[in-house]
Structures are given as structure tokens and as C-alpha cells.
C-alpha positions in Angstrom: 4.5 -80.5 88.6 4.5 -83.8 89.4 1.3 -83.7 91.0 0.0 -82.2 87.7 0.9 -84.7 85.8 -0.3 -87.7 88.0 -3.9 -85.6 87.1 -3.2 -86.0 83.8 -3.0 -89.7 84.0 -5.9 -90.1 86.0 -8.4 -88.2 84.0 -6.7 -90.3 81.0 -7.6 -93.3 82.8 -11.0 -92.2 83.6 -11.1 -91.1 80.2 -10.5 -94.5 78.8 -12.5 -96.1 81.1 -16.1 -94.1 80.1 -14.9 -94.5 76.6 -14.5 -98.5 76.3 -17.3 -99.0 78.9 -19.4 -96.8 76.4 -18.1 -98.6 73.5 -17.7 -102.2 74.8 -20.4 -102.1 77.5 -23.8 -103.3 75.5 -21.1 -106.1 74.4 -20.4 -107.5 77.4 -23.9 -106.9 78.7 -25.2 -109.1 75.8 -22.5 -111.7 75.8 -23.2 -112.8 79.6 -26.7 -112.9 78.7 -25.8 -116.3 76.7 -25.1 -118.2 79.7 -28.2 -117.2 81.7 -31.2 -119.9 81.4 -33.5 -117.2 81.4 -35.6 -117.7 78.4 -35.2 -113.7 77.2 -31.6 -112.3 77.2 -31.5 -110.9 80.6 -28.8 -110.3 83.0 -31.0 -109.5 86.2 -32.4 -111.7 87.8 -29.8 -114.2 87.1 -31.2 -117.4 87.4 -28.9 -120.5 86.2 -25.2 -121.0 84.5 -25.9 -122.7 81.4 -24.2 -123.4 78.0 -27.9 -124.6 76.1 -28.1 -121.5 74.5 -25.1 -122.6 72.0 -26.4 -125.8 71.5 -29.4 -124.1 70.7 -28.1 -121.6 68.5 -26.0 -124.3 66.7 -29.2 -126.8 65.7 -30.9 -123.1 64.2 -31.3 -124.0 61.0 -32.1 -120.6 60.3 -29.4 -119.1 61.4 -26.5 -121.5 59.7 -28.2 -120.5 56.8 -28.2 -117.0 56.7 -24.7 -117.4 57.7 -23.8 -119.2 54.9 -25.1 -116.8 52.9 -23.2 -113.9 54.6 -20.1 -115.5 53.8 -21.2 -116.2 50.3 -22.0 -112.9 49.9 -19.0 -111.3 51.8 -16.3 -113.3 49.5 -17.8 -112.3 46.0 -18.1 -108.9 47.8 -14.6 -108.4 48.6 -13.3 -109.8 45.3 -15.3 -107.3 43.7 -15.0 -104.0 46.0 -11.4 -104.7 46.2 -10.6 -104.7 42.4 -13.2 -101.8 41.7 -11.2 -100.0 44.5 -7.7 -100.2 43.4 -8.6 -99.5 39.9 -9.9 -96.0 41.2 -7.2 -95.4 43.1 -4.6 -96.2 40.6 -6.6 -93.6 38.4 -6.9 -91.1 40.8 -3.1 -90.9 40.9 -2.5 -90.8 36.9 -5.9 -88.9 36.0 -5.3 -85.2 35.2 -5.2 -82.6 38.2 -7.7 -80.5 36.9 -10.5 -83.4 36.9 -9.1 -85.4 40.1 -11.5 -83.7 42.5 -14.7 -84.1 40.8 -13.5 -87.7 40.0 -13.1 -88.4 43.7 -16.1 -86.6 44.3 -18.2 -89.0 42.4 -16.1 -92.2 43.4 -17.0 -91.3 46.8 -20.8 -90.1 46.0 -22.1 -94.1 47.1 -21.0 -93.7 50.4 -23.2 -90.7 51.0 -26.5 -92.2 49.6 -28.6 -94.0 51.9 -28.6 -97.9 52.1 -32.5 -98.0 51.2 -31.4 -95.7 48.1 -28.8 -98.3 46.9 -31.1 -101.6 47.5 -33.9 -100.6 45.6 -31.9 -98.7 43.0 -29.9 -101.9 42.1 -33.0 -103.9 42.4 -35.1 -102.1 39.6 -31.8 -101.8 37.3 -31.2 -105.4 37.3 -35.0 -105.8 36.9 -34.9 -103.6 33.9 -31.9 -104.8 32.1 -33.2 -108.3 32.6 -36.0 -107.3 30.6 -34.4 -105.3 27.9 -32.5 -108.7 27.4 -35.3 -110.8 27.4 -34.2 -113.1 30.4 -36.6 -115.0 32.0 -38.0 -113.9 35.9 -36.0 -116.8 37.4 -32.7 -115.6 35.3 -29.0 -114.9 37.1 -30.1 -111.3 37.0 -33.0 -111.9 39.9 -30.5 -113.9 41.6 -30.5 -112.7 45.2 -26.7 -113.4 46.0 -25.9 -111.7 42.9 -28.0 -108.8 43.4 -26.6 -108.6 47.0 -23.4 -108.8 45.6 -23.8 -105.3 43.5 -25.1 -103.4 45.8 -22.9 -104.5 48.7 -20.0 -103.6 46.0 -21.2 -100.1 45.1 -20.6 -98.4 48.3 -18.1 -101.1 49.7 -15.9 -100.6 46.8 -15.3 -96.3 47.9 -14.1 -97.6 50.9 -11.5 -99.8 49.1 -10.5 -96.9 47.0 -9.6 -94.7 49.8 -7.5 -97.3 52.1 -5.7 -97.6 48.9 -5.5 -93.8 48.0 -3.9 -93.7 51.6 -1.2 -95.6 51.0 -0.7 -94.4 47.3 0.2 -91.5 49.0 3.3 -93.2 50.5 4.2 -94.5 47.3 7.4 -93.5 45.2 6.5 -93.1 41.8 10.5 -92.8 40.7 10.3 -96.8 41.8 8.3 -97.3 38.9 9.8 -95.2 36.4 13.1 -96.9 37.3 11.7 -100.5 36.7 10.3 -98.9 33.3 13.4 -97.7 32.1 15.3 -101.0 33.1 13.0 -102.1 30.5 10.1 -103.7 32.7 6.7 -103.9 31.4 3.7 -101.8 33.1 2.3 -105.0 34.2 5.8 -106.0 35.5 6.3 -102.8 36.8 2.8 -103.1 39.2 3.1 -106.7 39.8 6.7 -106.8 41.0 6.9 -103.1 42.5 3.7 -101.6 43.3 1.9 -104.3 44.1 3.8 -105.6 46.9 3.8 -102.0 48.3 0.0 -102.4 48.1 -0.5 -105.8 49.9 -1.2 -103.8 53.3 -3.4 -101.9 52.0 -5.2 -105.0 50.5 -5.6 -106.8 53.1 -6.9 -104.5 55.1 -9.6 -103.3 52.7 -10.5 -106.9 52.2 -11.4 -107.0 55.9 -13.1 -104.0 55.7 -15.5 -104.8 52.9 -16.3 -108.2 54.2 -17.0 -106.7 57.6 -19.3 -104.2 55.7 -20.7 -106.4 53.9 -21.7 -109.1 56.7 -23.2 -106.4 59.0 -25.3 -104.6 56.0 -29.2 -104.5 56.3 -30.4 -101.4 54.6 -29.1 -102.7 51.1 -29.8 -106.4 51.6 -33.6 -106.1 52.6 -34.1 -105.0 49.3 -32.0 -107.4 47.2 -31.9 -111.0 49.1 -35.1 -112.9 47.6 -34.2 -116.4 48.5 -31.2 -115.7 50.2 -30.9 -114.1 53.3 -28.1 -113.0 55.3 -27.6 -113.5 59.0 -28.4 -109.6 59.6 -31.7 -110.4 57.5 -32.7 -114.0 59.6 -31.7 -111.5 63.0 -34.2 -108.8 61.8 -37.5 -111.6 61.5 -36.4 -113.2 64.4 -36.8 -109.8 66.8 -40.0 -109.4 64.9 -41.6 -112.5 66.4 -39.6 -112.8 69.8 -35.5 -113.6 70.5 -34.0 -115.9 72.9 -30.6 -115.7 74.0 -29.4 -118.1 71.2 -28.8 -114.3 69.7 -26.9 -113.5 72.2 -24.6 -116.7 71.9 -24.1 -115.7 68.5 -23.2 -112.4 69.4 -20.2 -113.6 71.8 -18.5 -115.8 69.4 -18.5 -112.9 67.1 -16.8 -110.8 69.6 -14.4 -113.0 70.5 -13.8 -114.4 66.8 -13.1 -110.6 66.7 -10.9 -110.3 70.3 -8.7 -113.0 68.6 -8.3 -112.1 65.1 -7.2 -108.5 67.0 -4.5 -110.3 69.2 -3.0 -112.0 67.1 -2.9 -108.7 64.5 -1.2 -107.0 67.7 1.2 -109.8 68.7 2.6 -110.3 65.3 2.5 -106.0 64.6 4.6 -106.0 67.9 6.7 -108.9 66.8 7.7 -107.1 63.7 7.9 -103.5 65.3 11.0 -105.4 67.7 12.6 -106.8 65.0 12.9 -104.0 63.2 14.3 -101.8 66.4 17.1 -104.5 67.2 18.4 -103.8 63.7 16.6 -106.6 61.5 15.5 -105.3 58.1 11.7 -105.2 57.1 11.6 -107.8 54.4 13.3 -110.2 56.9 9.9 -110.1 59.5 8.4 -113.2 59.0 5.7 -114.7 61.5 5.8 -117.8 64.0 5.3 -118.5 67.1 8.5 -119.8 69.3 7.5 -120.3 72.4 11.1 -118.7 73.5 10.6 -115.1 71.9 7.1 -115.5 71.4 6.3 -113.5 75.3 9.4 -111.6 75.0 8.6 -107.9 75.5 5.4 -108.7 73.6 2.2 -108.0 76.5 -0.3 -108.8 74.1 0.9 -112.0 73.4 0.5 -113.1 77.0 -3.5 -111.5 76.7 -3.7 -114.0 73.5 -2.2 -117.0 75.2 -4.7 -115.8 78.4 -7.6 -115.6 75.7 -6.6 -118.9 74.0 -6.8 -120.5 78.0 -10.1 -119.2 78.8 -11.7 -120.6 75.7 -10.4 -124.3 75.9 -11.5 -124.3 79.9 -15.2 -122.6 78.6 -15.7 -125.5 76.2 -14.3 -128.4 78.4 -16.7 -127.1 81.3 -19.5 -126.9 78.9 -19.2 -130.6 78.2 -19.2 -131.9 81.8 -21.8 -129.2 83.7 -25.2 -130.1 84.1 -27.7 -127.6 84.7 -30.9 -129.2 85.3 -30.5 -130.1 89.1 -30.1 -125.8 89.7 -32.6 -125.6 87.5 -34.8 -128.0 89.3 -34.0 -126.4 92.7 -35.1 -122.6 90.6 -38.4 -124.1 89.5 -39.1 -124.8 93.1 -38.0 -121.7 94.3 -40.5 -120.0 91.7 -43.2 -122.2 92.6 -43.2 -121.5 96.1 -43.2 -117.6 95.3 -46.2 -118.0 93.0 -48.0 -119.3 95.8 -47.4 -116.8 98.2 -48.4 -114.0 95.8 -51.7 -115.9 94.8 -52.3 -116.3 98.7 -51.7 -112.7 98.9 -53.6 -111.8 95.9 -57.1 -113.7 97.6 -56.3 -112.0 101.0 -56.6 -109.2 99.6 -60.1 -110.0 97.5 -61.1 -111.1 100.6 -60.5 -108.0 102.7 -62.3 -106.3 99.6 -65.6 -108.1 99.8 -65.8 -107.7 103.4 -65.3 -104.0 102.8 -68.2 -103.6 101.0 -70.3 -105.3 103.2 -70.1 -102.3 105.5 -71.8 -98.5 104.4 -68.8 -97.2 104.0 -64.7 -97.1 103.9 -63.4 -95.5 107.1 -63.0 -91.8 106.8 -62.1 -91.0 110.0 -58.8 -93.0 110.1 -60.2 -95.4 113.0 -59.3 -98.2 111.3 -63.0 -99.4 111.6 -65.7 -99.5 109.3 -69.2 -98.0 109.9 -71.8 -100.2 111.8 -75.0 -99.7 109.9 -77.5 -97.9 112.5 -81.2 -98.8 112.9 -83.6 -96.9 110.6 -84.6 -93.3 112.3 -88.5 -92.7 113.2 -90.6 -91.4 110.4 -94.2 -89.9 110.2 -95.3 -93.6 110.1 -94.2 -94.2 113.4 -92.3 -97.0 114.6 -93.8 -99.3 112.0 -90.5 -100.1 109.7 -88.8 -100.7 113.1 -87.2 -104.2 112.5 -88.1 -105.1 116.1 -91.8 -105.0 115.5 -91.3 -107.9 112.8 -92.5 -110.8 114.6 -91.0 -112.3 117.9 -94.1 -110.6 120.5 -97.0 -111.8 122.4 -100.2 -110.7 120.4 -101.9 -110.5 123.2 -99.5 -108.3 125.1 -100.7 -104.6 125.3 -98.1 -101.5 124.9 -96.9 -100.3 127.8 -98.2 -96.5 127.0 -101.3 -98.1 125.1 -104.6 -96.5 126.8 -108.3 -98.6 127.6 -110.4 -97.7 125.6 -113.0 -96.1 126.9 -117.1 -97.0 126.4 -119.0 -94.5 124.7 -120.4 -91.8 126.3 -124.5 -91.0 126.1 -125.2 -89.7 123.2 -129.0 -89.0 121.5 -129.8 -92.5 120.8 -129.0 -93.3 125.1 -127.1 -96.4 125.9 -128.8 -97.9 122.7 -125.1 -99.0 121.5 -123.8 -100.6 124.7 -123.6 -104.6 124.6 -124.7 -104.8 128.0 -128.2 -103.5 126.9 -128.8 -106.7 125.5 -130.6 -108.6 127.8 -131.8 -111.9 127.4 -135.6 -112.7 128.7 -137.1 -115.5 129.9 -141.4 -116.0 129.5 -144.0 -114.5 127.6 -143.9 -111.1 126.0 -146.5 -110.1 128.5 -144.0 -109.6 131.3 -142.3 -106.9 130.0 -142.9 -103.8 127.8 
């Protein structure tokens, strides 16, 4: 039994490790690339530890402008989406039960519609409204911030409504009825009883709405006009090539997310411990008293280590100089490049030498064929390279025969050169 329990724990640990590696692995690797001096985001080969990409990020005007627009759009989207979602959730709890299912389906329908369709429909709809009202082309109905907020709110408000519905399912309607019986108006009952109960859901819906608006791209790409958000700027940068400054931005966003998640976990653990010790729920408040901050709260220790690591990293970045290491790396790269060029030149030289021979070594002997003299043809040895110059013109060939005198024929020895004698005297001496 004990062995089985151990195996279950080990299997669960392996599963959790694989699960979190799958979720967080790409983010961790991208965060590491923010500290590599390579001009393209990469983990290997590692070059030099550097913090310059954070400096490049903070001086990128397009990224900073997109970040500003994202915060503006997110702020107004949170206000509009939370208000619409809360109204829809309250209506759902008070509407007739027969049409409640139909109303619920209509409210959550925008979640199922693709973001591209929502972006195009938002742009076309408000453009028609602008034409019907007779406004100019530069009116607020064509403003990128206005259109983007409306486009985001059409589906983010549905997420907010689901958060409020989940909270309202645990609400005791009798509290509101008792307040009304005691003379409170509906507004007073909502403000003093129901709204405080919904405040945790309001916070959760606001965070969800902001994050959904901040990371949205499909809808924003049709509505941003002259106000590109961060996701639009990042997408445009990817088209023309990126550098590790994008990794630096991702690293900062991940760190901020982890920080706020740890803060929330610390506050939740403190509230649970206080309630377990008998404190009333309303008496649990925030605060960071050092003796109580770490007591029975491991998340607080992790948060403290996280803050210490962030402060140490910022301090090191102010005094660290990567230039000497970059100079050494550059020298090594040049030496390696020189070796590669020499190796390439050697291969080209070997290829040129090989082309001077008749053909490749087909027998695997390691040597190429040596050209042989041409063979004899019906023309004799006339094409032999040895017959071209360098010989004595008076020398006789070894196999050559001495020509014989022509034999005596019908004309006798008349053609013999020796028969031509030189005579002296008169013609009477010889007939």
C-alpha cells in the first residue's frame, strides 16, 4: 500500500513537471534570450551576457506608443465590459425562467464568433452610423480608440457576465428582500448588500477584461486606425525581422504577472490562516508586518526571493559592462571565419587540380589517371608528340632502307645521273 502511494506521488510529480514545462517552457526560453547578445533571439549558441536589449526596448518609440494605446484601450474596455457584464448577470437572475436559456445563449454568443468577424462588423456598423448621422470622416466614430474599445467589449463583456453569474449563484436573495422589507430602496439594497458581495467578482472580471483586451489581435487589426496597440506593433515588427528586445518585453510581462500572482497568493493565504484561527472574514485586512508576513506562508518567502532577485538584477545591470567579452567573442569569430575561408579555398584548389586530369579515380587508388600518348592510327606515327622537333634532320631512321638505283628498262641507263659526262675537245672526238 505504501509503495502504491509512493508511485502515485511520483507519477503526479512527473505529470505536474511535464504540464508546467509545456505551459511555461517557451516563456522561460524566450526570457533567457533577452540576456543573450546575439542579434536574433536564440538560446544556443550562447554569446555574451548583456542587458542592452532592455535599453533598446525602452528607447523604441513604436513599442512604447503601442503600450500606451494598449493601456488606454484596456482601461475603457474594463469599464464598459464590467458594466455590461454585471447588468447582464443581474438581468439573468431576474428574467423569466422560460426565456432564461435563450437569453443566456444570446449573451454568450459573441464568445463563439471569430475575432476577425467582430472586427469587420464593428468597423462597418459604426461607419454606417457615421454616414447616417452625417458626421465627417474624422469624427469620433472613426477614432481608432473608440472602435477598438467597442470591438473588444462586444465579446469581453460576455466573459465578465460569466464571472458574475458564478458569483451570484452563491448569493442569498433573502438578504435583499430583508433590506427591502426594512425600508431600503432597490438602489440602497444593491449598493450596501449585493455590490459588496460582488466585489471579488468585480475585481476578477476587471483583471480578465484587461488581459483579454491587452492581448487581443484579431479584432484590433481592423479597428485600430491610427492608434496601433502593442500586439499590432509586435506583429508588424515580426514581419520585418525581430531582435531580442521583444524577448525583453516578454520577460518583463512574465515577471509582472508572477509578481502579482504571488501577491494575490500571499493575501489569500493570510486570509485563510486568519479565518482558520477564528478571525471574522470582515476583520481580515491587508498589510505586510514582517513577523506575520512569513509565518506559515511559503508564498511570502517566494515573493521575497523574487523581489530580491529583481533588485539584484537591476543593480548588476547598472555596473556590468559586456564590451570586453564582446571584443573577445568578435576576435574568436573572425579567427573561425578565417579558418573557414582557408578551408574553402583549399577545397576549390583541389577541385581545380582534379579537373586537369582525364577523369576521376574510379578504382579508389587515391590517384587520378595519368594521360597516355595517343595510339597509332592508319596515318602511322605522324601524330606522335616525339616527332615534333628536337631531332637531327640528317639522321636516318633505324628501320629506313637506302633507296636503290632504278633498274635498266627500255630506255637503258639514260636516267642514271652518272651517265651525264662532261666532255672536252671538239665534237669530232666522239659521236
